[in-house]
C-alpha positions in Angstrom: 0.4 0.1 0.0 2.9 2.4 1.1 4.2 2.0 -2.6 0.9 2.7 -4.3 0.8 5.9 -2.5 3.9 6.6 -3.6 3.6 6.3 -6.8 0.4 8.1 -7.0 2.2 11.3 -5.4 4.8 10.9 -8.0 2.0 10.8 -11.1 0.6 13.4 -9.5 3.1 15.5 -9.2 4.7 14.5 -12.7 0.9 15.7 -14.5 0.5 19.2 -12.6 -0.1 22.0 -15.1 3.2 23.2 -13.4 5.0 20.2 -14.2 3.8 19.5 -18.0 4.6 23.2 -18.9 8.6 22.8 -18.0 10.9 22.3 -14.7 11.0 25.9 -14.4 10.3 26.4 -10.4 9.6 29.2 -8.1 11.9 28.1 -4.8 11.7 31.6 -3.3 9.2 32.7 -1.5 7.2 29.7 -1.8 4.9 29.6 1.0 5.0 31.1 4.7 7.8 34.1 4.5 7.6 37.9 5.8 8.9 40.3 3.6 9.2 44.5 4.6 8.6 46.9 2.1 12.1 48.7 1.6 14.1 46.2 2.3 15.8 44.0 -0.9 15.5 40.4 -1.2 16.2 37.6 -3.2 13.8 36.2 -5.9 14.8 32.4 -6.0 14.5 29.7 -8.8 14.8 26.5 -11.1 15.7 27.8 -14.0 14.3 24.4 -16.0 13.9 25.0 -20.1 12.6 28.5 -19.8 14.8 29.8 -22.3 17.1 33.0 -21.6 14.6 35.2 -20.1 12.0 35.3 -17.5 9.4 37.9 -15.9 8.0 37.9 -12.5 5.1 38.6 -11.1 4.1 39.8 -8.0 0.7 38.3 -7.4 -1.9 39.4 -4.9 -4.6 36.6 -4.0 -4.7 35.2 -7.6 -3.9 38.2 -9.6 -1.7 40.3 -11.1 -0.6 43.1 -8.8 2.2 44.5 -9.7 5.0 43.7 -12.3 8.3 42.7 -10.3 10.4 42.7 -13.9 8.9 42.2 -16.9 12.5 40.5 -18.2 15.9 39.6 -16.4 17.8 37.1 -16.8 17.1 33.5 -16.3 19.2 32.6 -13.9 17.9 31.6 -11.1 18.0 34.3 -8.9 16.4 38.9 -9.0 17.2 40.5 -6.3 14.1 43.2 -5.1 13.9 45.8 -3.2 10.4 46.0 -2.4 8.9 49.6 -3.2 7.3 51.4 -0.3 3.9 51.6 -2.2 3.7 48.5 -2.4 0.5 47.5 0.7 0.7 45.1 3.5 -0.9 41.9 3.5 -1.0 37.9 3.1 -1.9 36.9 -0.1 1.4 37.5 -1.8 2.7 35.0 -4.6 5.5 35.5 -7.2 5.0 34.1 -10.1 7.7 33.1 -13.0 7.0 32.9 -16.8 9.4 32.4 -19.2 9.2 35.5 -22.1 9.2 32.6 -25.4 6.9 30.4 -24.2 4.3 31.2 -22.0 3.8 27.7 -20.9 6.3 27.8 -18.8 5.7 29.3 -15.5 5.7 28.8 -12.2 4.2 30.5 -8.8 4.6 30.3 -5.2 3.2 27.1 -3.6 1.9 29.3 -0.4 1.2 32.2 0.3 3.7 34.7 2.3 3.5 38.2 3.7 4.4 41.2 2.8 4.4 44.0 6.1 6.2 47.3 7.2 8.3 47.6 9.9 6.2 48.8 13.1 9.8 48.9 15.4 10.4 52.6 15.8 12.9 53.9 17.7 11.2 56.9 20.3 13.9 58.2 23.0 16.5 59.4 22.1 15.2 60.6 19.0 16.6 64.5 17.8 19.5 65.8 19.7 19.1 64.8 23.6 22.2 65.2 26.1 23.0 62.5 28.4 25.6 62.5 30.9 27.5 59.4 31.7 27.4 57.8 35.3 23.7 58.3 34.7 20.6 56.1 34.0 18.2 57.1 31.0 15.4 55.4 29.4 15.9 54.0 25.8 12.0 53.7 24.4 10.4 52.3 21.1 7.2 51.0 19.8 7.6 47.3 20.0 5.9 46.6 16.1 6.8 43.5 14.9 10.5 42.4 15.8 9.5 39.5 18.2 10.1 38.6 21.7 13.5 40.2 21.9 15.6 42.9 20.9 19.3 44.0 20.8 20.8 47.8 21.2 23.2 49.5 20.3 25.4 52.9 20.5 26.3 53.9 17.0 29.0 56.9 16.3 29.3 58.9 13.4 27.1 56.1 12.2 29.7 53.5 12.8 28.8 50.2 15.6 30.3 52.3 19.2 29.6 50.0 21.7 26.8 47.2 22.9 24.1 48.7 25.3 22.6 44.9 24.7 23.1 42.2 23.4 19.4 40.4 24.3 16.5 42.2 26.3 13.4 41.9 25.9 11.4 43.8 23.1 9.0 45.6 25.7 9.0 49.1 24.6 12.0 50.1 27.0 15.5 49.7 28.5 17.2 51.2 31.7 20.6 51.9 30.5 23.1 53.9 32.8 25.9 55.1 30.8 29.4 53.8 31.2 31.7 56.0 32.4 34.4 55.3 29.2 31.7 56.2 26.4 33.8 59.5 24.7 32.5 63.0 25.1 30.6 63.5 21.2 27.7 65.0 19.9 27.4 62.3 17.3 25.4 59.4 18.9 22.6 57.3 18.4 20.7 54.6 19.7 19.6 51.2 16.9 17.6 48.5 17.4 17.0 45.4 16.0 15.2 42.4 15.9 17.3 39.7 18.0 16.2 36.5 15.7 18.5 35.7 12.7 15.4 35.6 10.5 13.9 38.8 11.9 17.4 41.1 11.8 16.0 43.3 8.7 13.3 44.6 11.2 15.3 47.3 13.1 15.2 51.3 13.4 17.5 53.8 14.2 17.3 57.7 15.8 16.1 60.0 13.6 19.4 62.5 14.3 22.2 62.3 16.6 22.4 62.8 20.7 25.2 64.5 23.2 26.6 62.3 25.9 29.0 64.4 28.0 31.1 63.1 30.6 32.5 63.5 34.0 36.3 63.9 34.3 37.9 60.6 35.2 40.2 60.4 37.9 43.3 58.7 37.8 45.7 57.6 40.4 49.7 56.4 39.2 52.5 56.4 41.7 56.3 55.9 40.8 58.4 54.0 41.2 56.8 50.9 42.0 59.4 49.6 44.5 61.7 51.5 46.9 64.0 51.4 50.0 62.1 51.0 53.0 65.0 53.2 54.4 64.1 56.5 53.2 63.0 55.1 49.8 60.0 58.4 48.2 57.5 57.3 46.0 55.7 60.5 44.1 52.2 59.2 43.9 49.5 61.7 41.8 45.7 61.7 41.3 45.0 63.0 37.8 41.5 64.3 35.9 41.0 63.4 32.1 40.1 66.9 31.7 39.8 70.7 33.9 36.5 71.2 35.7 34.8 74.0 36.8 34.4 72.9 40.2 37.5 71.5 42.6 37.0 67.2 43.1 37.9 66.0 46.2 39.3 62.1 45.6 39.5 59.8 49.4 41.9 57.0 49.6 42.2 54.2 52.1 46.1 52.5 52.6 46.3 48.5 53.0 49.0 46.1 52.6 51.8 44.8 54.9 53.1 47.9 55.7 51.7 50.2 58.3 51.4 53.8 57.5 53.2 56.1 60.3 55.3 53.0 61.0 56.8 51.4 58.4 56.3 55.1 55.8 55.6 58.4 56.0 53.3 60.2 54.1 49.9 59.0 53.7 46.9 61.4 53.3 43.5 60.4 53.7 41.9 62.5 50.8 43.7 64.7 48.3 42.0 67.8 46.4 41.8 68.9 42.7 41.4 72.5 42.9 39.0 73.8 40.1 40.8 74.4 36.8 43.9 72.0 37.5 44.2 68.5 36.5 46.0 67.1 39.2 47.4 67.0 42.8 51.2 64.7 44.0 52.0 63.6 47.2 55.4 61.9 48.6 55.7 58.5 50.6 58.7 57.8 52.1 60.0 54.6 53.7 61.3 54.2 57.1 63.3 51.1 58.4 61.8 48.8 60.5 63.6 46.1 61.8 60.7 44.2 63.7 59.8 42.8 59.7 62.0 40.9 57.4 61.7 40.7 53.9 60.1 43.4 51.1 56.8 45.0 52.5 53.7 46.5 50.7 51.8 49.5 50.3 48.6 49.1 48.3 46.6 52.5 47.7 42.2 52.6 46.7 40.9 55.4 45.3 37.6 55.1 47.4 35.4 57.9 46.5 35.6 60.9 44.4 33.3 64.0 44.5 32.5 66.4 41.2 34.3 63.7 38.6 34.1 59.7 37.8 36.7 56.9 38.7 38.8 55.6 35.8 37.8 52.1 36.4 39.3 51.0 39.6 41.9 52.6 40.4 45.3 51.2 42.9 48.2 51.5 43.0 51.1 48.2 44.4 54.2 49.3 46.1 57.0 47.7 47.7 59.1 48.6 50.3 62.4 47.3 50.0 64.9 45.0 52.0 68.8 45.3 50.2 68.9 42.2 48.5 65.2 41.6 47.7 64.6 42.0 43.8 62.4 44.6 42.9 59.4 43.3 41.4 58.0 43.7 37.6 55.0 45.5 38.1 51.7 46.1 35.1 50.6 49.2 34.7 48.4 49.2 31.6 46.5 47.7 30.6 45.0 46.9 34.4 42.1 46.1 34.4 38.5 47.5 33.0 40.2 48.9 29.6 38.7 48.9 26.3 40.8 48.2 23.6 40.1 48.0 19.7 41.5 45.5 17.2 43.4 47.0 14.6 44.6 50.2 16.3 47.5 50.9 18.3 48.2 51.3 21.8 51.1 51.3 24.8 51.5 48.1 27.3 53.4 49.8 30.3 55.2 48.1 33.2 57.1 49.8 36.0 60.9 47.4 34.9 61.9 46.5 38.4 64.7 43.9 38.3 63.7 42.5 35.4 66.8 42.1 33.6 67.1 43.3 30.2 64.8 41.6 28.3 61.1 40.4 28.6 58.3 38.7 26.6 55.4 40.1 26.5 51.8 37.4 26.1 47.8 37.7 25.4 46.1 36.0 27.6 42.4 35.2 26.8 39.7 34.5 30.0 37.1 31.8 30.0 34.8 31.1 32.7 37.1 33.0 35.0 40.6 31.7 34.0 42.9 31.8 31.6 42.0 30.0 28.7 44.4 30.3 25.5 47.1 32.2 25.5 49.3 34.1 22.4 52.4 36.2 22.2 52.6 39.8 21.7 56.3 39.9 21.9 58.9 36.8 22.3 61.6 39.6 23.1 61.7 43.2 23.9 64.0 46.0 26.2 62.9 46.0 29.4 62.5 49.9 28.9 59.0 50.4 30.1 56.6 50.8 27.4 55.9 48.2 24.1 53.5 49.6 21.1 51.4 47.0 20.6 49.4 47.5 16.9 46.0 44.4 17.9 45.7 42.5 15.2 42.2 42.1 13.6 42.5 38.2 13.5 41.9 38.5 17.3 38.5 36.9 18.3 35.9 38.9 20.1 35.4 37.6 24.2 33.1 38.8 26.7 35.2 37.2 29.4 38.8 39.4 28.5 41.8 39.7 28.1 45.2 39.8 30.3 48.8 41.0 29.8 51.7 39.4 31.3 55.3 40.3 31.1 58.2 38.2 32.1 61.9 38.4 32.7 63.4 36.6 30.0 66.8 35.4 32.4 65.0 35.9 35.7 61.6 33.6 35.2 59.9 34.4 38.9 59.9 38.3 38.0 56.5 38.8 36.7 53.4 40.0 36.4 49.8 40.2 35.0 47.4 42.6 34.7 45.5 43.2 37.8 41.7 43.0 36.1 40.9 41.7 32.7 40.4 44.7 29.8 38.3 43.9 26.9 39.3 44.3 22.8 36.2 45.3 20.3 36.4 44.9 16.3 37.8 41.8 16.5 36.8 38.5 14.7 33.6 37.6 16.5 33.9 34.1 17.5 32.8 31.5 14.8 29.2 29.4 14.6 30.4 26.0 15.6 26.4 25.2 15.6 26.5 22.1 13.7 24.1 19.1 12.5 26.2 16.0 10.7 25.2 12.0 10.5 27.7 9.0 10.4 25.7 7.7 7.8 26.6 9.9 5.3 28.5 13.1 4.6 27.1 16.9 3.9 26.4 16.5 0.1 26.8 13.0 0.1 24.7 10.0 -1.3 22.0 8.7 1.6 22.6 5.4 2.1 19.6 3.3 0.8 18.7 1.5 4.5 17.3 5.0 5.3 14.7 5.5 2.4 11.1 3.7 1.7 13.1 2.2 -0.7 15.3 -0.6 1.8 12.4 -3.0 1.9 11.3 -2.7 5.2 7.9 -2.3 6.4 8.8 1.2 8.2 11.2 3.9 6.8 14.2 4.1 9.2 15.1 7.9 9.8 19.7 7.9 9.5 21.6 8.7 12.4 22.2 12.4 14.0 24.8 14.1 15.6 24.3 17.7 17.2 27.1 19.6 17.8 28.1 23.2 19.3 24.8 24.2 20.7 24.1 28.2 21.2 23.8 29.5 24.3 20.0 30.1 25.7 18.3 27.5 23.6 15.9 26.5 25.2 14.0 24.1 22.8 15.6 22.6 18.8 14.0 22.0 15.4 15.1 19.6 12.1 13.0 19.6 9.4 13.6 17.7 6.1 12.4 18.8 2.8 12.9 17.8 -0.5 14.9 20.4 -2.0 13.7 19.4 -5.5 10.1 19.6 -4.6 7.5 20.9 -2.4 7.7 17.5 -0.2 7.8 17.4 3.8 10.3 14.4 4.8 10.2 15.2 8.7 9.3 17.3 11.5 11.1 16.9 14.5 10.4 19.5 17.5 10.3 19.8 21.3 14.0 18.3 21.0 15.5 18.9 24.5 18.8 21.2 23.7 21.4 19.4 25.9 20.6 16.2 22.8 23.4 15.3 21.2 23.0 12.1 19.3 20.1 11.1 17.7 20.7 7.3 16.9 19.0 5.0 13.3 15.7 5.0 14.1 15.3 7.2 17.0 13.7 9.8 18.9 14.7 12.0 21.7 12.1 11.6 25.1 9.9 14.0 24.8 10.4 15.1 21.1 7.2 15.5 19.1 7.5 14.2 15.3 4.8 16.1 12.1 2.8 15.0 9.5 4.9 13.8 6.0 3.4 14.6 2.7 3.3 10.7 2.6 -0.2 11.5 4.8 2.4 9.8 7.8 3.8 10.7 10.7 7.2 11.0 11.8 10.0 10.2 9.0 9.3 9.7 5.3 12.2 8.1 4.0 13.0 9.9 0.2 12.9 7.4 -2.8 11.7 10.0 -5.8 12.0 8.9 -9.6 14.7 10.7 -10.4 18.0 11.7 -8.5 17.1 14.4 -5.7 18.8 16.3 -3.1 17.6 16.5 0.5 17.6 19.2 3.4 17.7 19.0 7.2 17.4 22.2 8.3 18.6 22.8 12.8 17.2 25.2 14.3 18.0 26.2 18.3 15.2 28.4 19.6 15.3 31.0 22.5 11.4 29.4 23.8 9.1 26.8 23.3 7.5 26.2 20.5 4.4 24.5 21.9 3.3 22.6 19.1 0.9 19.3 20.0 2.8 16.4 17.4 1.3 15.9 14.0 1.9 19.0 12.6 3.0 20.2 9.0 6.6 21.3 8.8 5.3 24.5 7.7 3.2 25.0 10.5 6.2 24.2 12.3 8.4 26.9 10.4 5.7 29.6 11.2 5.5 28.8 14.9 9.1 28.8 15.2 10.1 32.1 13.0 10.5 34.3 15.6 12.1 32.2 17.8 15.4 31.2 16.1 18.6 32.2 17.1 20.8 30.1 15.1 20.0 27.2 12.1 22.5 25.1 10.2 22.0 22.3 7.4 22.7 19.0 6.4 22.4 18.1 2.9 22.0 14.6 1.7 21.4 12.8 -1.8 19.4 10.1 -2.8 19.8 7.9 -4.6 22.5 10.4 -6.0 22.9 14.4 -6.5 21.0 15.7 -9.4 
């Protein structure tokens, strides 16, 4: 009975008017897509026997509505920017016809939608003045962007900083402007749908707005070590720019050395007068016979008035005894900096007793500890600074980086950045989301065992393996379709996000199966009249689909399209690749 159904289905396809007229076949849009006016899309088709040129129509409710092109090359693809005059609706199809053979024609199998972008940024949208360190509300009309959006800060029309890579599409987002945002009047906000299939839904501030910043306070002390017998340190608190108000900086002293006993000159606070940019003071070591070996002095900025602290400002100093080595000390980057790939920066350190040469390493952090490293320099002069042009191939990493500097001759003399810093604009980590099969390779032939020619009473699904599942995945979906005709072979959804292996003929626990085009539920193996290719598409979703068993592939896609984080494909052919 199964073979009879398959034969009847094949005869029906061959007897259809589109098939009889020719092999021209519309593939995109072919049903269920949602396209946006004002955006560009690729109309796609199989060229078939339509000749050198074709004409393309937009149908509405089955009738001619507008010409997409009265004549274009029959090369299988035509880029179409949807005019803003096209009215929104859900009854559109594309019709493609040979310009020389009028009977060679095809239309989309099902309707697709044309809609307008209703996501609309409302604040900031025209000339606002915002300040670093303060909290503001970014506002927008939610529109058709799905459940989540991502928000960027643009400067001079280019991406400058992420505000949020994922936030609820609820029309507002509270943003405390970081202190490291530079003063400028050329900022805009850009909001985009979080979802891969909705990335064309975006809006940007109509006009630029201004962000101003308070001066930033930095603390530095030189040298990093001095003798406990009268050695001196010069410490400075500096402002990034002058101000019309005096700035008060409160300080705290800690470490193994005791203020007043082991050194003098400490102050609980320092004031930078208005119009000035810095103030200095000196610490002097005092001989202490009670404690042997080196002692440390740690100075922390605890609070700032009329300015902001540049990250966490801390100075670590060493009071040395005679014969104790003076350590190397990394001073920049030392935590909280944001550097950009492709630009040049100065790595700085205190030389200590590191000898004539040092080496410099870059450490990438992952899950709180170094996960990878690369050399910045295997040998450079120990002169306290090194120019480094950051390669554009450096990977973006949310966990951050640190610098380690080590003496070439005295391995124990080394130092690492106190805290991590970030590098932006580098190569984003490549997607590792992948669907594979041990039975056939990508674009390989599917073994007969997994076809409906297998001589068995049931069709057996092939073994599949899933890797690189994106963070935040709540459900996975697999849809298998014939690439040559509109035919659903398998729909698998509600796949648990921890699933990494689907064995031969198996379905993971809790997973549901959809209706195939053979009329049954579950996997329907291929057995075409000629060579066909088949695509297994794996989707990672940020929320559950909540579908019942027996849904068609198009119904599944309609339910999940606004919740796709990532997708990947595996293509197989049967009996051979066309």
